[in-house]
DRENTORKOL-3810 file (N, C-alpha, C; in nm, 4 decimals):
REM DRENTORKOL-3810
@n.u->-1.1456; n.v->-1.3801; n.w->-1.2193; ca.u->-1.0140; ca.v->-1.4506; ca.w->-1.2443; c.u->-0.9545; c.v->-1.2960; c.w->-1.0524
@n.u->-0.8996; n.v->-1.3780; n.w->-1.0030; ca.u->-0.8104; ca.v->-1.3561; ca.w->-0.8564; c.u->-0.6452; c.v->-1.2669; c.w->-0.9600
@n.u->-0.6324; n.v->-1.1145; n.w->-0.9293; ca.u->-0.5683; ca.v->-1.0748; ca.w->-0.9219; c.u->-0.4480; c.v->-1.0333; c.w->-0.8039
@n.u->-0.3228; n.v->-1.0429; n.w->-0.7980; ca.u->-0.2202; ca.v->-0.9518; ca.w->-0.7192; c.u->-0.2262; c.v->-0.8142; c.w->-0.7489
@n.u->-0.2941; n.v->-0.6969; n.w->-0.5868; ca.u->-0.2388; ca.v->-0.5740; ca.w->-0.5797; c.u->-0.1000; c.v->-0.5382; c.w->-0.5865
@n.u->-0.0875; n.v->-0.4618; n.w->-0.6659; ca.u->0.0054; ca.v->-0.3351; ca.w->-0.6186; c.u->0.0288; c.v->-0.3119; c.w->-0.5556
@n.u->-0.0272; n.v->-0.1539; n.w->-0.5630; ca.u->-0.0193; ca.v->-0.0742; ca.w->-0.5160; c.u->-0.1403; c.v->-0.0353; c.w->-0.5085
@n.u->-0.1280; n.v->0.1200; n.w->-0.3721; ca.u->-0.2657; ca.v->0.1649; ca.w->-0.3866; c.u->-0.2449; c.v->0.2845; c.w->-0.4265
@n.u->-0.2959; n.v->0.3799; n.w->-0.5002; ca.u->-0.2381; ca.v->0.5675; ca.w->-0.5511; c.u->-0.3691; c.v->0.6350; c.w->-0.5553
@n.u->-0.3553; n.v->0.7711; n.w->-0.4802; ca.u->-0.4175; ca.v->0.8398; ca.w->-0.4079; c.u->-0.3856; c.v->0.9734; c.w->-0.5291
@n.u->-0.4802; n.v->1.0682; n.w->-0.5870; ca.u->-0.4559; ca.v->1.1774; ca.w->-0.7015; c.u->-0.4826; c.v->1.2381; c.w->-0.6599
@n.u->-0.5237; n.v->1.3849; n.w->-0.5419; ca.u->-0.5841; ca.v->1.4481; ca.w->-0.5396; c.u->-0.6106; c.v->1.5312; c.w->-0.6487
@n.u->-0.6799; n.v->1.5966; n.w->-0.5781; ca.u->-0.7357; ca.v->1.6712; ca.w->-0.6562; c.u->-0.7135; c.v->1.8169; c.w->-0.6165
@n.u->-0.8352; n.v->1.9279; n.w->-0.7394; ca.u->-0.7528; ca.v->2.0395; ca.w->-0.7571; c.u->-0.8594; c.v->2.1531; c.w->-0.7953
@n.u->-0.8263; n.v->2.2861; n.w->-0.7794; ca.u->-0.9300; ca.v->2.3611; ca.w->-0.8115; c.u->-0.8609; c.v->2.5223; c.w->-0.8552
@n.u->-0.9362; n.v->2.6063; n.w->-0.9177; ca.u->-0.8539; ca.v->2.7407; ca.w->-0.9839; c.u->-0.9735; c.v->2.7356; c.w->-1.1043
@n.u->-0.9575; n.v->2.9179; n.w->-1.1584; ca.u->-1.0370; ca.v->3.0047; ca.w->-1.1630; c.u->-0.9133; c.v->3.0446; c.w->-1.2631
@n.u->-0.9765; n.v->3.0625; n.w->-1.3326; ca.u->-0.9082; ca.v->3.1748; ca.w->-1.4717; c.u->-0.9766; c.v->3.2859; c.w->-1.5747
@n.u->-0.8240; n.v->3.3599; n.w->-1.6362; ca.u->-0.8847; ca.v->3.4956; ca.w->-1.6520; c.u->-0.9001; c.v->3.4319; c.w->-1.8187
@n.u->-0.9921; n.v->3.5193; n.w->-1.9258; ca.u->-0.9157; ca.v->3.5923; ca.w->-2.0114; c.u->-0.9979; c.v->3.4905; c.w->-2.1105
@n.u->-1.0560; n.v->3.4031; n.w->-2.1025; ca.u->-1.1349; ca.v->3.3001; ca.w->-2.1692; c.u->-1.2629; c.v->3.3470; c.w->-2.2223
@n.u->-1.2966; n.v->3.2852; n.w->-2.3016; ca.u->-1.4045; ca.v->3.2363; ca.w->-2.4924; c.u->-1.5017; c.v->3.1708; c.w->-2.3467
@n.u->-1.6072; n.v->3.2624; n.w->-2.4286; ca.u->-1.7471; ca.v->3.2158; ca.w->-2.3865; c.u->-1.7324; c.v->3.1059; c.w->-2.3905
@n.u->-1.8686; n.v->2.9393; n.w->-2.3357; ca.u->-1.8021; ca.v->2.8633; ca.w->-2.3469; c.u->-1.8870; c.v->2.7188; c.w->-2.2730
@n.u->-1.9917; n.v->2.6874; n.w->-2.3517; ca.u->-2.0759; ca.v->2.5721; ca.w->-2.1875; c.u->-1.9719; c.v->2.4698; c.w->-2.0993
@n.u->-2.0718; n.v->2.3978; n.w->-2.0318; ca.u->-1.8830; ca.v->2.2967; ca.w->-1.9561; c.u->-1.8380; c.v->2.2524; c.w->-2.0320
@n.u->-1.7339; n.v->2.2111; n.w->-2.0413; ca.u->-1.6376; ca.v->2.1480; ca.w->-2.1369; c.u->-1.5264; c.v->2.0242; c.w->-2.0102
@n.u->-1.5037; n.v->1.9078; n.w->-2.1263; ca.u->-1.4152; ca.v->1.8456; ca.w->-2.0404; c.u->-1.2508; c.v->1.8434; c.w->-2.0991
@n.u->-1.1844; n.v->1.8551; n.w->-2.0612; ca.u->-1.0420; ca.v->1.8430; ca.w->-2.1047; c.u->-0.9307; c.v->1.7863; c.w->-2.0397
@n.u->-0.8858; n.v->1.6382; n.w->-2.0784; ca.u->-0.7753; ca.v->1.6048; ca.w->-1.9934; c.u->-0.8089; c.v->1.6101; c.w->-1.8404
@n.u->-0.8686; n.v->1.5255; n.w->-1.8554; ca.u->-0.9787; ca.v->1.4819; ca.w->-1.7194; c.u->-0.9930; c.v->1.6030; c.w->-1.5881
@n.u->-1.0628; n.v->1.7199; n.w->-1.6405; ca.u->-1.0466; ca.v->1.8048; ca.w->-1.5952; c.u->-1.2026; c.v->1.8995; c.w->-1.6818
@n.u->-1.2171; n.v->1.9874; n.w->-1.5454; ca.u->-1.3807; ca.v->2.0144; ca.w->-1.5765; c.u->-1.3700; c.v->2.1779; c.w->-1.6086
@n.u->-1.4596; n.v->2.2378; n.w->-1.6687; ca.u->-1.4525; ca.v->2.3427; ca.w->-1.7133; c.u->-1.5337; c.v->2.4351; c.w->-1.6806
@n.u->-1.6115; n.v->2.5428; n.w->-1.6538; ca.u->-1.7474; ca.v->2.6320; ca.w->-1.6462; c.u->-1.7340; c.v->2.7458; c.w->-1.6933
@n.u->-1.7817; n.v->2.8406; n.w->-1.7151; ca.u->-1.7920; ca.v->2.9285; ca.w->-1.8170; c.u->-1.8287; c.v->3.0404; c.w->-1.7100
@n.u->-1.7661; n.v->3.0865; n.w->-1.6537; ca.u->-1.8703; ca.v->3.1863; ca.w->-1.4752; c.u->-1.8896; c.v->3.3865; c.w->-1.5924
@n.u->-1.8703; n.v->3.3697; n.w->-1.6342; ca.u->-1.9023; ca.v->3.5087; ca.w->-1.7678; c.u->-1.7956; c.v->3.6026; c.w->-1.6856
@n.u->-1.7860; n.v->3.6508; n.w->-1.7649; ca.u->-1.7174; ca.v->3.8216; ca.w->-1.8259; c.u->-1.5213; c.v->3.7694; c.w->-1.7694
@n.u->-1.5137; n.v->3.7127; n.w->-1.8682; ca.u->-1.3808; ca.v->3.6519; ca.w->-1.9202; c.u->-1.2660; c.v->3.5505; c.w->-1.8387
@n.u->-1.3668; n.v->3.4887; n.w->-1.6793; ca.u->-1.3280; ca.v->3.4623; ca.w->-1.6491; c.u->-1.4013; c.v->3.2492; c.w->-1.6222
@n.u->-1.3174; n.v->3.1113; n.w->-1.5633; ca.u->-1.3694; ca.v->3.0594; ca.w->-1.5946; c.u->-1.3569; c.v->2.9482; c.w->-1.4451
@n.u->-1.4522; n.v->2.8935; n.w->-1.3970; ca.u->-1.3492; ca.v->2.7951; ca.w->-1.3260; c.u->-1.3141; c.v->2.6470; c.w->-1.3532
@n.u->-1.1747; n.v->2.5516; n.w->-1.2836; ca.u->-1.1557; ca.v->2.4910; ca.w->-1.3311; c.u->-1.1511; c.v->2.3917; c.w->-1.1587
@n.u->-1.1908; n.v->2.2271; n.w->-1.2723; ca.u->-1.1591; ca.v->2.1859; ca.w->-1.1295; c.u->-1.1669; c.v->2.0161; c.w->-1.1923
@n.u->-1.0511; n.v->1.9381; n.w->-1.0906; ca.u->-1.0398; ca.v->1.8564; ca.w->-1.1485; c.u->-1.0610; c.v->1.7629; c.w->-1.0028
@n.u->-1.1010; n.v->1.6320; n.w->-0.9953; ca.u->-1.1844; ca.v->1.4975; ca.w->-0.8617; c.u->-1.0265; c.v->1.4185; c.w->-0.7834
@n.u->-1.0774; n.v->1.4393; n.w->-0.6863; ca.u->-0.9532; ca.v->1.3383; ca.w->-0.6531; c.u->-1.0044; c.v->1.1893; c.w->-0.7451
@n.u->-0.8851; n.v->1.1190; n.w->-0.7072; ca.u->-0.9160; ca.v->0.9721; ca.w->-0.8038; c.u->-0.8719; c.v->0.8987; c.w->-0.6515
@n.u->-0.8115; n.v->0.7252; n.w->-0.6686; ca.u->-0.8017; ca.v->0.7257; ca.w->-0.5441; c.u->-0.8385; c.v->0.5831; c.w->-0.6593
@n.u->-0.7648; n.v->0.4925; n.w->-0.6252; ca.u->-0.7248; ca.v->0.3056; ca.w->-0.7351; c.u->-0.6266; c.v->0.2543; c.w->-0.7279
@n.u->-0.6729; n.v->0.1275; n.w->-0.7446; ca.u->-0.5108; ca.v->-0.0037; ca.w->-0.6966; c.u->-0.4776; c.v->-0.0156; c.w->-0.8854
@n.u->-0.3680; n.v->-0.0325; n.w->-0.8364; ca.u->-0.2922; ca.v->-0.0655; ca.w->-0.9888; c.u->-0.2636; c.v->-0.2038; c.w->-0.9483
@n.u->-0.2888; n.v->-0.3122; n.w->-1.0502; ca.u->-0.3224; ca.v->-0.4296; ca.w->-1.0339; c.u->-0.1926; c.v->-0.4984; c.w->-1.2182
@n.u->-0.1510; n.v->-0.5858; n.w->-1.1749; ca.u->-0.1064; ca.v->-0.6690; ca.w->-1.3825; c.u->-0.1401; c.v->-0.7262; c.w->-1.3705
@n.u->-0.1906; n.v->-0.7560; n.w->-1.4808; ca.u->-0.2992; ca.v->-0.8582; ca.w->-1.5543; c.u->-0.1836; c.v->-0.9153; c.w->-1.7175
@n.u->-0.1524; n.v->-1.0433; n.w->-1.7605; ca.u->-0.0943; ca.v->-1.0195; ca.w->-1.8479; c.u->0.0703; c.v->-0.9230; c.w->-1.8592
@n.u->0.1475; n.v->-0.8781; n.w->-1.8030; ca.u->0.2006; ca.v->-0.7294; ca.w->-1.8151; c.u->0.1867; c.v->-0.6859; c.w->-1.8729
@n.u->0.0785; n.v->-0.6075; n.w->-1.8893; ca.u->-0.0055; ca.v->-0.4562; ca.w->-1.8805; c.u->-0.0064; c.v->-0.4469; c.w->-1.6738
@n.u->-0.0010; n.v->-0.2996; n.w->-1.7122; ca.u->-0.0688; ca.v->-0.2118; ca.w->-1.5819; c.u->-0.1473; c.v->-0.2602; c.w->-1.5746
@n.u->-0.2742; n.v->-0.2769; n.w->-1.4942; ca.u->-0.4309; ca.v->-0.1395; ca.w->-1.4982; c.u->-0.4598; c.v->-0.0752; c.w->-1.3344
@n.u->-0.5452; n.v->0.0239; n.w->-1.3705; ca.u->-0.5701; ca.v->0.1089; ca.w->-1.2771; c.u->-0.6969; c.v->0.0059; c.w->-1.2812
@n.u->-0.7607; n.v->-0.0225; n.w->-1.1047; ca.u->-0.9078; ca.v->-0.0026; ca.w->-1.1103; c.u->-0.9598; c.v->0.0704; c.w->-0.9895
@n.u->-0.9933; n.v->0.1172; n.w->-1.0261; ca.u->-1.0757; ca.v->0.2615; ca.w->-0.9459; c.u->-1.1645; c.v->0.2067; c.w->-0.8268
@n.u->-1.1228; n.v->0.2604; n.w->-0.7407; ca.u->-1.2422; ca.v->0.2379; ca.w->-0.5589; c.u->-1.2400; c.v->0.3608; c.w->-0.5007
@n.u->-1.2536; n.v->0.5054; n.w->-0.5681; ca.u->-1.2484; ca.v->0.6167; ca.w->-0.4929; c.u->-1.4620; c.v->0.5901; c.w->-0.4567
@n.u->-1.5463; n.v->0.5716; n.w->-0.5061; ca.u->-1.6120; ca.v->0.5945; ca.w->-0.5974; c.u->-1.7242; c.v->0.4803; c.w->-0.4545
@n.u->-1.6400; n.v->0.3915; n.w->-0.4618; ca.u->-1.6935; ca.v->0.2582; ca.w->-0.3311; c.u->-1.6769; c.v->0.2970; c.w->-0.2561
@n.u->-1.5138; n.v->0.3624; n.w->-0.2171; ca.u->-1.5232; ca.v->0.4187; ca.w->-0.0552; c.u->-1.5775; c.v->0.5099; c.w->0.0064
@n.u->-1.5607; n.v->0.6146; n.w->-0.1023; ca.u->-1.7034; ca.v->0.7582; ca.w->-0.1120; c.u->-1.7858; c.v->0.8044; c.w->-0.0108
@n.u->-1.8659; n.v->0.6536; n.w->-0.1225; ca.u->-1.9952; ca.v->0.5799; ca.w->-0.0856; c.u->-2.0356; c.v->0.5473; c.w->0.0405
@n.u->-1.9623; n.v->0.4703; n.w->0.0561; ca.u->-1.9507; ca.v->0.3109; ca.w->0.1532; c.u->-1.8827; c.v->0.3874; c.w->0.3094
@n.u->-1.7627; n.v->0.4411; n.w->0.2935; ca.u->-1.6905; ca.v->0.4925; ca.w->0.3671; c.u->-1.6666; c.v->0.6470; c.w->0.4249
@n.u->-1.7209; n.v->0.7103; n.w->0.3612; ca.u->-1.6733; ca.v->0.8348; ca.w->0.4149; c.u->-1.6182; c.v->0.9355; c.w->0.2594
@n.u->-1.5875; n.v->1.0766; n.w->0.3514; ca.u->-1.4863; ca.v->1.1326; ca.w->0.2226; c.u->-1.3641; c.v->1.0675; c.w->0.2949
@n.u->-1.2926; n.v->1.1347; n.w->0.1932; ca.u->-1.1446; ca.v->0.9887; ca.w->0.1748; c.u->-1.0673; c.v->1.1086; c.w->0.1812
@n.u->-1.0715; n.v->1.1603; n.w->0.3798; ca.u->-0.9429; ca.v->1.2480; ca.w->0.4590; c.u->-0.7857; c.v->1.1732; c.w->0.5026
@n.u->-0.7631; n.v->1.2456; n.w->0.5311; ca.u->-0.6156; ca.v->1.1312; ca.w->0.5513; c.u->-0.6384; c.v->1.0269; c.w->0.6275
@n.u->-0.6820; n.v->0.9618; n.w->0.7436; ca.u->-0.7177; ca.v->0.9118; ca.w->0.8150; c.u->-0.8214; c.v->0.7534; c.w->0.7367
@n.u->-0.8657; n.v->0.8122; n.w->0.6650; ca.u->-0.9362; ca.v->0.7012; ca.w->0.6499; c.u->-0.8682; c.v->0.6490; c.w->0.4953
@n.u->-0.8374; n.v->0.7023; n.w->0.4345; ca.u->-0.7060; ca.v->0.6420; ca.w->0.3584; c.u->-0.6115; c.v->0.5594; c.w->0.3795
@n.u->-0.5384; n.v->0.6262; n.w->0.4889; ca.u->-0.4805; ca.v->0.5458; ca.w->0.6216; c.u->-0.5047; c.v->0.4493; c.w->0.6184
@n.u->-0.6482; n.v->0.3801; n.w->0.6315; ca.u->-0.6714; ca.v->0.2669; ca.w->0.6591; c.u->-0.7267; c.v->0.1285; c.w->0.5730
@n.u->-0.7555; n.v->0.2447; n.w->0.5144; ca.u->-0.7697; ca.v->0.1416; ca.w->0.3457; c.u->-0.6105; c.v->0.0929; c.w->0.3217
@n.u->-0.5238; n.v->0.2428; n.w->0.3077; ca.u->-0.4220; ca.v->0.1121; ca.w->0.2712; c.u->-0.3525; c.v->0.0081; c.w->0.3337
@n.u->-0.3769; n.v->-0.0003; n.w->0.5081; ca.u->-0.2872; ca.v->-0.0434; ca.w->0.5189; c.u->-0.4496; c.v->-0.1772; c.w->0.5933
@n.u->-0.5075; n.v->-0.2105; n.w->0.4932; ca.u->-0.6307; ca.v->-0.3147; ca.w->0.4927; c.u->-0.6372; c.v->-0.3450; c.w->0.3796
@n.u->-0.5328; n.v->-0.3177; n.w->0.2900; ca.u->-0.6009; ca.v->-0.3641; ca.w->0.0945; c.u->-0.5376; c.v->-0.4923; c.w->0.1495
@n.u->-0.6172; n.v->-0.5970; n.w->0.0765; ca.u->-0.5809; ca.v->-0.6936; ca.w->0.0504; c.u->-0.4590; c.v->-0.6728; c.w->-0.0331
@n.u->-0.3708; n.v->-0.8828; n.w->-0.0662; ca.u->-0.2676; ca.v->-0.9186; ca.w->-0.1514; c.u->-0.4090; c.v->-0.9549; c.w->-0.2701
@n.u->-0.4609; n.v->-0.9915; n.w->-0.2757; ca.u->-0.5444; ca.v->-1.0095; ca.w->-0.4538; c.u->-0.6777; c.v->-1.0031; c.w->-0.3571
@n.u->-0.7025; n.v->-0.9861; n.w->-0.5551; ca.u->-0.8560; ca.v->-0.9012; ca.w->-0.5784; c.u->-0.8768; c.v->-0.9719; c.w->-0.6703
@n.u->-1.0681; n.v->-1.0357; n.w->-0.6467; ca.u->-1.1620; ca.v->-1.0761; ca.w->-0.7952; c.u->-1.1870; c.v->-0.9907; c.w->-0.9321
@n.u->-1.1348; n.v->-1.0211; n.w->-0.9820; ca.u->-1.1635; ca.v->-0.8699; ca.w->-1.1022; c.u->-1.2173; c.v->-0.9243; c.w->-1.2664
@n.u->-1.3028; n.v->-0.8270; n.w->-1.3259; ca.u->-1.4260; ca.v->-0.8581; ca.w->-1.3953; c.u->-1.3714; c.v->-0.7959; c.w->-1.5103
@n.u->-1.3269; n.v->-0.8582; n.w->-1.5915; ca.u->-1.3103; ca.v->-0.7876; ca.w->-1.7767; c.u->-1.4450; c.v->-0.7403; c.w->-1.8475
@n.u->-1.4167; n.v->-0.6326; n.w->-1.8551; ca.u->-1.5639; ca.v->-0.5572; ca.w->-1.9325; c.u->-1.5144; c.v->-0.4555; c.w->-1.9988
@n.u->-1.5804; n.v->-0.3852; n.w->-2.1088; ca.u->-1.4959; ca.v->-0.4068; ca.w->-2.2929; c.u->-1.6202; c.v->-0.2375; c.w->-2.2288
@n.u->-1.5746; n.v->-0.1055; n.w->-2.3213; ca.u->-1.6365; ca.v->0.0149; ca.w->-2.3148; c.u->-1.7187; c.v->-0.0153; c.w->-2.4627
@n.u->-1.8205; n.v->0.0535; n.w->-2.4883; ca.u->-1.8752; ca.v->0.0941; ca.w->-2.6382; c.u->-1.7432; c.v->0.0902; c.w->-2.6813
@n.u->-1.6507; n.v->0.2093; n.w->-2.6442; ca.u->-1.5188; ca.v->0.2675; ca.w->-2.7787; c.u->-1.5008; c.v->0.0538; c.w->-2.8026
@n.u->-1.4214; n.v->-0.0408; n.w->-2.7263; ca.u->-1.3958; ca.v->-0.1394; ca.w->-2.7416; c.u->-1.2861; c.v->-0.1411; c.w->-2.6299
@n.u->-1.2853; n.v->-0.0731; n.w->-2.5334; ca.u->-1.1406; ca.v->-0.0732; ca.w->-2.4408; c.u->-1.1396; c.v->-0.2039; c.w->-2.3274
@n.u->-1.0685; n.v->-0.2229; n.w->-2.2939; ca.u->-1.0982; ca.v->-0.3136; ca.w->-2.2456; c.u->-1.0007; c.v->-0.2582; c.w->-2.1017
@n.u->-1.1129; n.v->-0.3059; n.w->-2.0236; ca.u->-1.0887; ca.v->-0.2583; ca.w->-1.8080; c.u->-1.1479; c.v->-0.3913; c.w->-1.7505
@n.u->-1.0825; n.v->-0.2975; n.w->-1.6442; ca.u->-1.1519; ca.v->-0.3913; ca.w->-1.5319; c.u->-1.1806; c.v->-0.3359; c.w->-1.4780
@n.u->-1.2872; n.v->-0.4485; n.w->-1.2918; ca.u->-1.3232; ca.v->-0.3264; ca.w->-1.2534; c.u->-1.3240; c.v->-0.4895; c.w->-1.1367
@n.u->-1.3426; n.v->-0.3891; n.w->-0.9530; ca.u->-1.2949; ca.v->-0.5165; ca.w->-0.8428; c.u->-1.4515; c.v->-0.6084; c.w->-0.8403
@n.u->-1.4249; n.v->-0.7239; n.w->-0.7577; ca.u->-1.5505; ca.v->-0.7986; ca.w->-0.7898; c.u->-1.6635; c.v->-0.7275; c.w->-0.6372
@n.u->-1.7361; n.v->-0.6732; n.w->-0.6660; ca.u->-1.8166; ca.v->-0.6271; ca.w->-0.4705; c.u->-1.8013; c.v->-0.7053; c.w->-0.3333
@n.u->-1.8048; n.v->-0.8491; n.w->-0.3945; ca.u->-1.7982; ca.v->-0.8789; ca.w->-0.3260; c.u->-1.6330; c.v->-0.8703; c.w->-0.2568
@n.u->-1.5489; n.v->-0.8395; n.w->-0.2681; ca.u->-1.4329; ca.v->-0.8297; ca.w->-0.2528; c.u->-1.4051; c.v->-0.6694; c.w->-0.1606
@n.u->-1.5018; n.v->-0.6531; n.w->-0.2309; ca.u->-1.4761; ca.v->-0.4369; ca.w->-0.1657; c.u->-1.5098; c.v->-0.4808; c.w->-0.1134
@n.u->-1.6695; n.v->-0.5335; n.w->-0.0061; ca.u->-1.7102; ca.v->-0.5618; ca.w->0.0716; c.u->-1.6646; c.v->-0.6186; c.w->0.1945
@n.u->-1.5568; n.v->-0.6798; n.w->0.1646; ca.u->-1.4708; ca.v->-0.7052; ca.w->0.2515; c.u->-1.3969; c.v->-0.6276; c.w->0.3547
@n.u->-1.3180; n.v->-0.5402; n.w->0.2341; ca.u->-1.2277; ca.v->-0.5243; ca.w->0.2420; c.u->-1.2687; c.v->-0.3356; c.w->0.3335
@n.u->-1.4381; n.v->-0.3001; n.w->0.3169; ca.u->-1.4936; ca.v->-0.2500; ca.w->0.3458; c.u->-1.5242; c.v->-0.2371; c.w->0.5168
@n.u->-1.5411; n.v->-0.4206; n.w->0.5340; ca.u->-1.5594; ca.v->-0.4625; ca.w->0.6383; c.u->-1.4162; c.v->-0.4611; c.w->0.7784
@n.u->-1.3394; n.v->-0.4429; n.w->0.6999; ca.u->-1.2317; ca.v->-0.4301; ca.w->0.8283; c.u->-1.1911; c.v->-0.2987; c.w->0.8292
@n.u->-1.2178; n.v->-0.2660; n.w->0.6884; ca.u->-1.2036; ca.v->-0.0858; ca.w->0.7285; c.u->-1.2679; c.v->-0.0567; c.w->0.8321
@n.u->-1.3580; n.v->-0.0346; n.w->0.8598; ca.u->-1.4949; ca.v->0.0010; ca.w->0.9371; c.u->-1.4458; c.v->0.0139; c.w->1.0564
@n.u->-1.4438; n.v->-0.1603; n.w->1.1012; ca.u->-1.3726; ca.v->-0.2208; ca.w->1.2359; c.u->-1.2825; c.v->-0.1505; c.w->1.3215
@n.u->-1.1700; n.v->-0.0926; n.w->1.2420; ca.u->-1.0407; ca.v->-0.0217; ca.w->1.2396; c.u->-1.0818; c.v->0.0995; c.w->1.2199
@n.u->-1.1241; n.v->0.1760; n.w->1.2271; ca.u->-1.2274; ca.v->0.3063; ca.w->1.1745; c.u->-1.2536; c.v->0.3699; c.w->1.3446
@n.u->-1.4191; n.v->0.2080; n.w->1.3499; ca.u->-1.4383; ca.v->0.2196; ca.w->1.4517; c.u->-1.3560; c.v->0.2575; c.w->1.6308
@n.u->-1.2526; n.v->0.1949; n.w->1.5702; ca.u->-1.2063; ca.v->0.0892; ca.w->1.7641; c.u->-1.1683; c.v->0.2429; c.w->1.7760
END
């Protein structure tokens, strides 16, 4: 189904260390990954995310595009993000998926993402 793209959003990742933590294995909490370093220290980080917002039946959904562009366009530095944002299509085809827990989500069709990437590569290589 063809859906109008509302906006593109980039959430920056971060890294920190914290002290006075108990010994645990790697765990995930609120989108963050926590490692035990030993001696009461812990490493915390959250990966950056890049997604487009779409509205389907008056409900807004995030369609993540970061993995596609990281794999095919390279690290999402500011110059590349600007090119991606400037070439964002007005509409994109999406497919509805259901997670094992029953949550409904949408993914962008690969052909539309590839066309978008081709436009990005043309501008980037100028």
